[in-house]
Structures are given as structure tokens and as C-alpha cells.
MARGUPA-855979 format. One record per atom (N, C-alpha, C): z, y, x; residue in three letters; atom name. Coordinates in steps of 0.2 Angstrom, whole numbers. Layout:
# residues N
((Z Y X) 'ALA' 'CA')
...
# end
This chain:
# residues 178
((-10 599 80) 'MET' 'N')
((-14 601 73) 'MET' 'CA')
((-13 606 70) 'MET' 'C')
((-7 610 68) 'SER' 'N')
((-5 616 66) 'SER' 'CA')
((-9 618 70) 'SER' 'C')
((-10 621 76) 'LEU' 'N')
((-13 628 79) 'LEU' 'CA')
((-20 626 81) 'LEU' 'C')
((-25 623 80) 'THR' 'N')
((-30 619 78) 'THR' 'CA')
((-30 622 68) 'THR' 'C')
((-27 622 65) 'CYS' 'N')
((-27 623 59) 'CYS' 'CA')
((-25 632 60) 'CYS' 'C')
((-22 636 62) 'CYS' 'N')
((-23 643 61) 'CYS' 'CA')
((-27 646 66) 'CYS' 'C')
((-30 642 71) 'LEU' 'N')
((-35 646 76) 'LEU' 'CA')
((-40 643 73) 'LEU' 'C')
((-41 641 69) 'GLY' 'N')
((-47 638 65) 'GLY' 'CA')
((-52 644 62) 'GLY' 'C')
((-51 649 59) 'PRO' 'N')
((-54 658 57) 'PRO' 'CA')
((-55 659 62) 'PRO' 'C')
((-50 661 68) 'VAL' 'N')
((-54 666 74) 'VAL' 'CA')
((-60 660 76) 'VAL' 'C')
((-57 653 79) 'ALA' 'N')
((-65 651 82) 'ALA' 'CA')
((-72 651 78) 'ALA' 'C')
((-70 651 71) 'LEU' 'N')
((-77 654 66) 'LEU' 'CA')
((-79 659 69) 'LEU' 'C')
((-73 664 68) 'VAL' 'N')
((-77 671 67) 'VAL' 'CA')
((-80 672 75) 'VAL' 'C')
((-77 670 81) 'LEU' 'N')
((-80 671 85) 'LEU' 'CA')
((-85 667 86) 'LEU' 'C')
((-86 661 85) 'GLY' 'N')
((-93 656 83) 'GLY' 'CA')
((-97 661 83) 'GLY' 'C')
((-99 665 78) 'LEU' 'N')
((-103 669 72) 'LEU' 'CA')
((-104 674 78) 'LEU' 'C')
((-100 678 79) 'ILE' 'N')
((-101 682 84) 'ILE' 'CA')
((-104 682 94) 'ILE' 'C')
((-103 676 94) 'GLY' 'N')
((-106 672 100) 'GLY' 'CA')
((-114 670 97) 'GLY' 'C')
((-114 668 93) 'LEU' 'N')
((-120 667 91) 'LEU' 'CA')
((-126 673 91) 'LEU' 'C')
((-122 679 86) 'GLY' 'N')
((-127 683 87) 'GLY' 'CA')
((-128 685 94) 'GLY' 'C')
((-123 685 98) 'ARG' 'N')
((-124 689 107) 'ARG' 'CA')
((-128 685 112) 'ARG' 'C')
((-130 678 108) 'THR' 'N')
((-133 673 111) 'THR' 'CA')
((-142 673 109) 'THR' 'C')
((-139 675 102) 'GLY' 'N')
((-150 675 101) 'GLY' 'CA')
((-155 677 104) 'GLY' 'C')
((-160 673 101) 'ARG' 'N')
((-167 675 103) 'ARG' 'CA')
((-167 675 112) 'ARG' 'C')
((-163 670 116) 'GLY' 'N')
((-165 671 123) 'GLY' 'CA')
((-161 676 125) 'GLY' 'C')
((-155 679 123) 'ARG' 'N')
((-152 687 126) 'ARG' 'CA')
((-146 683 131) 'ARG' 'C')
((-144 678 130) 'ARG' 'N')
((-138 676 137) 'ARG' 'CA')
((-138 669 132) 'ARG' 'C')
((-137 666 140) 'GLU' 'N')
((-134 656 135) 'GLU' 'CA')
((-129 657 134) 'GLU' 'C')
((-126 650 133) 'GLY' 'N')
((-118 647 129) 'GLY' 'CA')
((-121 649 121) 'GLY' 'C')
((-127 647 117) 'ARG' 'N')
((-128 645 111) 'ARG' 'CA')
((-124 639 109) 'ARG' 'C')
((-124 635 115) 'TRP' 'N')
((-122 628 112) 'TRP' 'CA')
((-113 630 111) 'TRP' 'C')
((-110 634 114) 'ALA' 'N')
((-102 636 115) 'ALA' 'CA')
((-103 639 107) 'ALA' 'C')
((-106 641 104) 'ALA' 'N')
((-106 648 100) 'ALA' 'CA')
((-105 642 92) 'ALA' 'C')
((-109 637 94) 'VAL' 'N')
((-113 632 88) 'VAL' 'CA')
((-106 627 88) 'VAL' 'C')
((-103 625 92) 'SER' 'N')
((-97 621 94) 'SER' 'CA')
((-91 624 89) 'SER' 'C')
((-91 632 93) 'ALA' 'N')
((-86 637 90) 'ALA' 'CA')
((-85 636 81) 'ALA' 'C')
((-92 636 79) 'ILE' 'N')
((-91 638 72) 'ILE' 'CA')
((-90 632 68) 'ILE' 'C')
((-93 623 72) 'VAL' 'N')
((-92 618 69) 'VAL' 'CA')
((-84 615 69) 'VAL' 'C')
((-83 618 75) 'VAL' 'N')
((-73 616 76) 'VAL' 'CA')
((-71 622 72) 'VAL' 'C')
((-71 627 71) 'GLY' 'N')
((-67 634 67) 'GLY' 'CA')
((-69 633 60) 'GLY' 'C')
((-77 629 58) 'GLY' 'N')
((-76 629 50) 'GLY' 'CA')
((-71 622 49) 'GLY' 'C')
((-70 617 53) 'LEU' 'N')
((-67 609 52) 'LEU' 'CA')
((-60 613 52) 'LEU' 'C')
((-57 616 57) 'GLY' 'N')
((-51 619 56) 'GLY' 'CA')
((-49 623 50) 'GLY' 'C')
((-51 630 48) 'THR' 'N')
((-52 632 41) 'THR' 'CA')
((-49 628 35) 'THR' 'C')
((-55 624 34) 'LEU' 'N')
((-54 618 28) 'LEU' 'CA')
((-50 612 31) 'LEU' 'C')
((-47 612 35) 'ALA' 'N')
((-40 606 36) 'ALA' 'CA')
((-35 613 35) 'ALA' 'C')
((-34 621 38) 'MET' 'N')
((-30 625 34) 'MET' 'CA')
((-29 624 28) 'MET' 'C')
((-35 625 22) 'VAL' 'N')
((-37 627 16) 'VAL' 'CA')
((-32 621 12) 'VAL' 'C')
((-34 613 16) 'ALA' 'N')
((-33 609 12) 'ALA' 'CA')
((-25 609 13) 'ALA' 'C')
((-24 609 18) 'ALA' 'N')
((-15 608 19) 'ALA' 'CA')
((-10 612 15) 'ALA' 'C')
((-12 621 15) 'VAL' 'N')
((-12 623 11) 'VAL' 'CA')
((-10 623 3) 'VAL' 'C')
((-15 620 1) 'GLY' 'N')
((-17 617 -5) 'GLY' 'CA')
((-14 612 -7) 'GLY' 'C')
((-12 606 -2) 'GLY' 'N')
((-7 602 -3) 'GLY' 'CA')
((0 605 -7) 'GLY' 'C')
((0 607 -2) 'VAL' 'N')
((7 609 -2) 'VAL' 'CA')
((9 613 -6) 'VAL' 'C')
((5 618 -11) 'MET' 'N')
((6 620 -14) 'MET' 'CA')
((5 617 -20) 'MET' 'C')
((2 613 -24) 'PHE' 'N')
((2 606 -26) 'PHE' 'CA')
((8 603 -26) 'PHE' 'C')
((9 601 -22) 'ILE' 'N')
((17 597 -23) 'ILE' 'CA')
((22 600 -25) 'ILE' 'C')
((22 605 -21) 'GLY' 'N')
((28 611 -22) 'GLY' 'CA')
((29 613 -30) 'GLY' 'C')
((22 613 -32) 'SER' 'N')
((24 616 -39) 'SER' 'CA')
((24 610 -46) 'SER' 'C')
((23 602 -43) 'ASN' 'N')
((23 597 -47) 'ASN' 'CA')
((30 594 -46) 'ASN' 'C')
((34 595 -40) 'VAL' 'N')
((39 590 -38) 'VAL' 'CA')
((47 593 -39) 'VAL' 'C')
((50 590 -43) 'ARG' 'N')
((57 595 -45) 'ARG' 'CA')
((63 589 -42) 'ARG' 'C')
((71 591 -40) 'TYR' 'N')
((74 586 -39) 'TYR' 'CA')
((78 586 -44) 'TYR' 'C')
((81 581 -42) 'VAL' 'N')
((87 580 -49) 'VAL' 'CA')
((93 586 -53) 'VAL' 'C')
((95 590 -47) 'GLU' 'N')
((97 596 -51) 'GLU' 'CA')
((95 597 -54) 'GLU' 'C')
((89 597 -55) 'ASP' 'N')
((82 600 -59) 'ASP' 'CA')
((80 599 -66) 'ASP' 'C')
((83 591 -64) 'ALA' 'N')
((81 585 -72) 'ALA' 'CA')
((86 589 -79) 'ALA' 'C')
((84 588 -82) 'SER' 'N')
((88 587 -89) 'SER' 'CA')
((87 584 -94) 'SER' 'C')
((90 579 -98) 'VAL' 'N')
((92 574 -101) 'VAL' 'CA')
((82 576 -107) 'VAL' 'C')
((79 571 -106) 'GLY' 'N')
((76 568 -112) 'GLY' 'CA')
((69 569 -107) 'GLY' 'C')
((69 574 -101) 'ASP' 'N')
((64 575 -96) 'ASP' 'CA')
((61 565 -95) 'ASP' 'C')
((53 568 -95) 'CYS' 'N')
((48 562 -92) 'CYS' 'CA')
((47 564 -83) 'CYS' 'C')
((47 557 -82) 'TYR' 'N')
((44 560 -74) 'TYR' 'CA')
((43 553 -71) 'TYR' 'C')
((37 555 -65) 'ASP' 'N')
((34 549 -61) 'ASP' 'CA')
((41 550 -55) 'ASP' 'C')
((44 543 -51) 'LEU' 'N')
((48 544 -47) 'LEU' 'CA')
((46 544 -39) 'LEU' 'C')
((45 548 -36) 'TRP' 'N')
((43 547 -30) 'TRP' 'CA')
((51 546 -23) 'TRP' 'C')
((50 540 -21) 'PHE' 'N')
((55 539 -17) 'PHE' 'CA')
((55 542 -10) 'PHE' 'C')
((46 541 -9) 'GLY' 'N')
((46 540 -3) 'GLY' 'CA')
((48 538 4) 'GLY' 'C')
((53 534 2) 'GLY' 'N')
((58 530 8) 'GLY' 'CA')
((63 533 9) 'GLY' 'C')
((63 541 8) 'THR' 'N')
((68 545 10) 'THR' 'CA')
((72 549 5) 'THR' 'C')
((77 548 5) 'SER' 'N')
((80 554 2) 'SER' 'CA')
((81 563 2) 'SER' 'C')
((80 564 -1) 'PRO' 'N')
((82 565 -9) 'PRO' 'CA')
((75 562 -14) 'PRO' 'C')
((78 559 -17) 'ALA' 'N')
((73 557 -22) 'ALA' 'CA')
((67 563 -26) 'ALA' 'C')
((62 562 -26) 'THR' 'N')
((58 568 -29) 'THR' 'CA')
((55 564 -37) 'THR' 'C')
((55 569 -41) 'LEU' 'N')
((52 568 -48) 'LEU' 'CA')
((46 574 -48) 'LEU' 'C')
((42 570 -52) 'ARG' 'N')
((35 574 -53) 'ARG' 'CA')
((34 573 -60) 'ARG' 'C')
((35 580 -63) 'ASP' 'N')
((35 582 -71) 'ASP' 'CA')
((30 577 -76) 'ASP' 'C')
((32 575 -79) 'ARG' 'N')
((25 571 -83) 'ARG' 'CA')
((28 574 -91) 'ARG' 'C')
((22 572 -94) 'SER' 'N')
((23 575 -102) 'SER' 'CA')
((25 568 -106) 'SER' 'C')
((31 569 -108) 'CYS' 'N')
((32 561 -112) 'CYS' 'CA')
((28 559 -116) 'CYS' 'C')
((24 562 -119) 'THR' 'N')
((18 559 -123) 'THR' 'CA')
((11 556 -119) 'THR' 'C')
((10 556 -109) 'GLU' 'N')
((6 554 -108) 'GLU' 'CA')
((10 546 -104) 'GLU' 'C')
((6 541 -101) 'PRO' 'N')
((11 538 -95) 'PRO' 'CA')
((16 540 -93) 'PRO' 'C')
((21 537 -89) 'HIS' 'N')
((24 539 -86) 'HIS' 'CA')
((29 537 -83) 'HIS' 'C')
((33 534 -77) 'ASP' 'N')
((40 530 -75) 'ASP' 'CA')
((43 530 -77) 'ASP' 'C')
((47 534 -82) 'GLY' 'N')
((54 535 -84) 'GLY' 'CA')
((55 540 -89) 'GLY' 'C')
((62 539 -92) 'GLU' 'N')
((65 546 -93) 'GLU' 'CA')
((74 547 -90) 'GLU' 'C')
((74 553 -91) 'VAL' 'N')
((81 554 -89) 'VAL' 'CA')
((85 554 -95) 'VAL' 'C')
((93 548 -95) 'ALA' 'N')
((96 551 -100) 'ALA' 'CA')
((102 553 -99) 'ALA' 'C')
((103 554 -92) 'ALA' 'N')
((110 559 -92) 'ALA' 'CA')
((109 565 -86) 'ALA' 'C')
((112 566 -84) 'VAL' 'N')
((113 570 -78) 'VAL' 'CA')
((119 571 -76) 'VAL' 'C')
((123 571 -70) 'ALA' 'N')
((130 571 -69) 'ALA' 'CA')
((129 574 -61) 'ALA' 'C')
((136 574 -59) 'THR' 'N')
((138 574 -53) 'THR' 'CA')
((142 568 -50) 'THR' 'C')
((141 568 -42) 'GLN' 'N')
((141 560 -39) 'GLN' 'CA')
((150 562 -41) 'GLN' 'C')
((153 564 -41) 'ALA' 'N')
((161 564 -43) 'ALA' 'CA')
((160 564 -49) 'ALA' 'C')
((158 561 -55) 'GLU' 'N')
((158 560 -62) 'GLU' 'CA')
((157 554 -62) 'GLU' 'C')
((151 552 -60) 'VAL' 'N')
((148 546 -59) 'VAL' 'CA')
((156 541 -57) 'VAL' 'C')
((157 542 -50) 'ASP' 'N')
((163 539 -45) 'ASP' 'CA')
((169 538 -54) 'ASP' 'C')
((170 544 -56) 'ASP' 'N')
((177 544 -61) 'ASP' 'CA')
((174 538 -66) 'ASP' 'C')
((170 539 -68) 'VAL' 'N')
((166 533 -73) 'VAL' 'CA')
((167 526 -72) 'VAL' 'C')
((166 524 -66) 'LEU' 'N')
((163 518 -62) 'LEU' 'CA')
((171 516 -64) 'LEU' 'C')
((175 523 -61) 'ALA' 'N')
((183 520 -58) 'ALA' 'CA')
((186 517 -66) 'ALA' 'C')
((185 523 -69) 'ASP' 'N')
((188 521 -78) 'ASP' 'CA')
((185 514 -77) 'ASP' 'C')
((179 511 -79) 'LEU' 'N')
((177 506 -81) 'LEU' 'CA')
((181 498 -77) 'LEU' 'C')
((180 498 -72) 'ARG' 'N')
((186 496 -67) 'ARG' 'CA')
((192 493 -70) 'ARG' 'C')
((195 499 -70) 'ASP' 'N')
((201 500 -73) 'ASP' 'CA')
((204 495 -80) 'ASP' 'C')
((198 498 -84) 'SER' 'N')
((199 495 -91) 'SER' 'CA')
((200 489 -92) 'SER' 'C')
((196 484 -83) 'GLY' 'N')
((193 477 -84) 'GLY' 'CA')
((185 476 -87) 'GLY' 'C')
((181 483 -87) 'ASP' 'N')
((174 481 -90) 'ASP' 'CA')
((171 481 -82) 'ASP' 'C')
((165 479 -83) 'ARG' 'N')
((159 478 -79) 'ARG' 'CA')
((157 485 -76) 'ARG' 'C')
((160 487 -71) 'ALA' 'N')
((156 493 -70) 'ALA' 'CA')
((149 492 -65) 'ALA' 'C')
((148 493 -71) 'THR' 'N')
((137 493 -67) 'THR' 'CA')
((134 499 -70) 'THR' 'C')
((129 502 -66) 'VAL' 'N')
((128 507 -68) 'VAL' 'CA')
((124 506 -72) 'VAL' 'C')
((123 499 -77) 'ARG' 'N')
((121 502 -85) 'ARG' 'CA')
((126 507 -90) 'ARG' 'C')
((132 501 -89) 'ALA' 'N')
((139 505 -92) 'ALA' 'CA')
((140 511 -90) 'ALA' 'C')
((140 513 -84) 'ALA' 'N')
((139 521 -80) 'ALA' 'CA')
((135 526 -86) 'ALA' 'C')
((130 524 -86) 'CYS' 'N')
((123 528 -88) 'CYS' 'CA')
((126 526 -97) 'CYS' 'C')
((129 523 -100) 'ALA' 'N')
((130 523 -106) 'ALA' 'CA')
((136 529 -109) 'ALA' 'C')
((140 529 -105) 'GLU' 'N')
((146 531 -105) 'GLU' 'CA')
((143 538 -104) 'GLU' 'C')
((138 541 -100) 'LEU' 'N')
((137 548 -96) 'LEU' 'CA')
((132 552 -104) 'LEU' 'C')
((129 546 -105) 'ALA' 'N')
((123 548 -108) 'ALA' 'CA')
((124 551 -115) 'ALA' 'C')
((120 554 -120) 'PRO' 'N')
((123 556 -127) 'PRO' 'CA')
((121 551 -130) 'PRO' 'C')
((123 550 -135) 'ALA' 'N')
((125 543 -140) 'ALA' 'CA')
((119 538 -144) 'ALA' 'C')
((110 546 -141) 'ALA' 'N')
((106 544 -144) 'ALA' 'CA')
((101 538 -140) 'ALA' 'C')
((106 538 -134) 'TYR' 'N')
((101 534 -129) 'TYR' 'CA')
((105 527 -128) 'TYR' 'C')
((111 526 -134) 'GLY' 'N')
((117 521 -128) 'GLY' 'CA')
((110 514 -132) 'GLY' 'C')
((105 515 -136) 'ALA' 'N')
((103 507 -141) 'ALA' 'CA')
((98 508 -134) 'ALA' 'C')
((96 513 -132) 'VAL' 'N')
((90 510 -126) 'VAL' 'CA')
((93 509 -121) 'VAL' 'C')
((99 512 -117) 'ILE' 'N')
((102 509 -113) 'ILE' 'CA')
((104 502 -112) 'ILE' 'C')
((104 500 -118) 'GLU' 'N')
((109 493 -120) 'GLU' 'CA')
((103 488 -120) 'GLU' 'C')
((96 489 -121) 'ASP' 'N')
((91 489 -121) 'ASP' 'CA')
((90 482 -113) 'ASP' 'C')
((87 477 -114) 'SER' 'N')
((87 471 -108) 'SER' 'CA')
((82 472 -106) 'SER' 'C')
((74 476 -110) 'ARG' 'N')
((68 476 -109) 'ARG' 'CA')
((68 483 -104) 'ARG' 'C')
((74 488 -104) 'TYR' 'N')
((72 494 -99) 'TYR' 'CA')
((77 491 -94) 'TYR' 'C')
((74 495 -88) 'ARG' 'N')
((80 494 -81) 'ARG' 'CA')
((83 503 -78) 'ARG' 'C')
((90 502 -81) 'VAL' 'N')
((92 509 -80) 'VAL' 'CA')
((94 508 -74) 'VAL' 'C')
((95 517 -70) 'ARG' 'N')
((96 518 -61) 'ARG' 'CA')
((99 523 -60) 'ARG' 'C')
((102 523 -57) 'LEU' 'N')
((105 529 -54) 'LEU' 'CA')
((101 533 -48) 'LEU' 'C')
((98 540 -49) 'VAL' 'N')
((95 542 -45) 'VAL' 'CA')
((97 547 -41) 'VAL' 'C')
((97 548 -38) 'ASP' 'N')
((103 553 -33) 'ASP' 'CA')
((99 559 -28) 'ASP' 'C')
((103 565 -28) 'ASP' 'N')
((99 571 -24) 'ASP' 'CA')
((100 569 -18) 'ASP' 'C')
((106 565 -13) 'TYR' 'N')
((108 567 -9) 'TYR' 'CA')
((103 570 -3) 'TYR' 'C')
((105 577 2) 'GLY' 'N')
((99 577 5) 'GLY' 'CA')
((96 583 2) 'GLY' 'C')
((97 584 -2) 'ASN' 'N')
((94 591 -5) 'ASN' 'CA')
((95 594 -2) 'ASN' 'C')
((90 600 -3) 'PRO' 'N')
((92 607 2) 'PRO' 'CA')
((97 611 -1) 'PRO' 'C')
((97 612 -6) 'SER' 'N')
((102 615 -10) 'SER' 'CA')
((111 614 -9) 'SER' 'C')
((110 607 -6) 'GLY' 'N')
((118 604 -5) 'GLY' 'CA')
((123 601 -11) 'GLY' 'C')
((119 601 -18) 'ARG' 'N')
((121 597 -24) 'ARG' 'CA')
((121 591 -25) 'ARG' 'C')
((125 586 -26) 'ASP' 'N')
((124 581 -26) 'ASP' 'CA')
((125 577 -32) 'ASP' 'C')
((120 581 -36) 'ASP' 'N')
((119 579 -43) 'ASP' 'CA')
((115 570 -44) 'ASP' 'C')
((116 568 -49) 'VAL' 'N')
((116 560 -51) 'VAL' 'CA')
((112 561 -58) 'VAL' 'C')
((105 556 -60) 'ALA' 'N')
((101 557 -66) 'ALA' 'CA')
((100 548 -66) 'ALA' 'C')
((104 548 -72) 'CYS' 'N')
((103 540 -75) 'CYS' 'CA')
((96 540 -79) 'CYS' 'C')
((91 535 -75) 'PHE' 'N')
((85 536 -74) 'PHE' 'CA')
((82 530 -79) 'PHE' 'C')
((79 530 -83) 'VAL' 'N')
((77 523 -90) 'VAL' 'CA')
((70 523 -88) 'VAL' 'C')
((69 517 -87) 'ASP' 'N')
((61 516 -86) 'ASP' 'CA')
((58 509 -89) 'ASP' 'C')
((54 505 -90) 'ARG' 'N')
((53 501 -94) 'ARG' 'CA')
((52 495 -87) 'ARG' 'C')
((54 489 -87) 'LYS' 'N')
((52 484 -81) 'LYS' 'CA')
((46 481 -84) 'LYS' 'C')
((42 483 -77) 'GLY' 'N')
((36 480 -76) 'GLY' 'CA')
((27 485 -80) 'GLY' 'C')
((31 492 -79) 'GLY' 'N')
((26 494 -84) 'GLY' 'CA')
((27 504 -83) 'GLY' 'C')
((24 507 -87) 'LYS' 'N')
((25 512 -88) 'LYS' 'CA')
((29 513 -97) 'LYS' 'C')
((31 520 -98) 'LEU' 'N')
((32 522 -103) 'LEU' 'CA')
((26 525 -107) 'LEU' 'C')
((27 525 -112) 'GLU' 'N')
((20 528 -117) 'GLU' 'CA')
((22 533 -121) 'GLU' 'C')
((29 535 -122) 'ALA' 'N')
((30 540 -127) 'ALA' 'CA')
((37 540 -127) 'ALA' 'C')
((42 545 -129) 'PRO' 'N')
((49 546 -127) 'PRO' 'CA')
((52 542 -129) 'PRO' 'C')
((59 539 -127) 'LEU' 'N')
((63 535 -126) 'LEU' 'CA')
((66 537 -134) 'LEU' 'C')
((68 541 -136) 'VAL' 'N')
((74 544 -141) 'VAL' 'CA')
((68 551 -145) 'VAL' 'C')
((71 551 -151) 'ASP' 'N')
((66 556 -154) 'ASP' 'CA')
((72 561 -156) 'ASP' 'C')
# end
């Protein structure tokens, strides 16, 4: 497929040259020139669509390491790690909001401290510990789901984790905190 896309413009140009050379019955092979134009045109369109798609995704997707507290995102897992986040305005429907960002080591320390103190070491409790105080009530509210979204496998090699808060069974319509 990639070879076809790269050769599409070449086939298109050569097809046009061939069409000019076979005009008015001067030479045989007009069918080959027309076929080259059609196939070259399709290959060129596929190449343009692929480049456009990669540019669109690249400009709209962020890794967890780029997230900040209060950012709103749609979450794309794609079945593989790392999770990717699609930027969203907090005033339009979005999957959730970042309540805290930490390294995996910081999250592990908080979970260990919770276990040592006899508290239930849950994601909700860890995020409550890591997040700014303004998010405390939201994190404790059972209408919201709190989860850790990791950045494992990120090309930068960082191991960032975000506390991601979303509404159970629906999208958020506004920022979680003012």
C-alpha cells in the first residue's frame, strides 16, 4: 500500500504523458495510459488522505505526560498502551478531566502509605491524595468514576500517570471545578 501511495503521483504524470503520445492514433497503448491515470489518481488521493489523517491525529492527540490538572479530554485507548488523550474544551461534551498528574513512583508511594495507615488503598483514595483540594469533593462523589491513566510505552520513556475523572455512563458538559 505504501509503495502504491508513493508511486501514485509518478503513475499519474506518466499516464498523462502516455495519453499525449497515444493521441490521434499515433501509437497503441492508450488503454495503458488511461489505466495509469486512474490508478495514479487513486494512489495520489490515498497518499493525500493518509498524510492528512496523520497530521490531524498528530495535532489533536496528547500523551499523559502533556496533561495538566484541569485539562479536559476524550480518552482513546485503542487497546494498547500508552493511552492517548484528545484535546477537548471543557465547555463542550468530553469524556473527563485530569484531576492530578504524577509519576508512577509517586502513585506507588501514596498507595503504600494508604496501605500502611490501614486505609483502603484505592485509586479514588490515591487520587484524592494527589489532586489539589478543589477536586476533593468531585473525587469522593460516587457519580464520578476515578481512574489512573498511564503513559507506559510512551516514546519519551517517561512513566507519567494521570488521575482521570469522568461521569459514569455519560459525558461531562462543563469543568468539574471552577
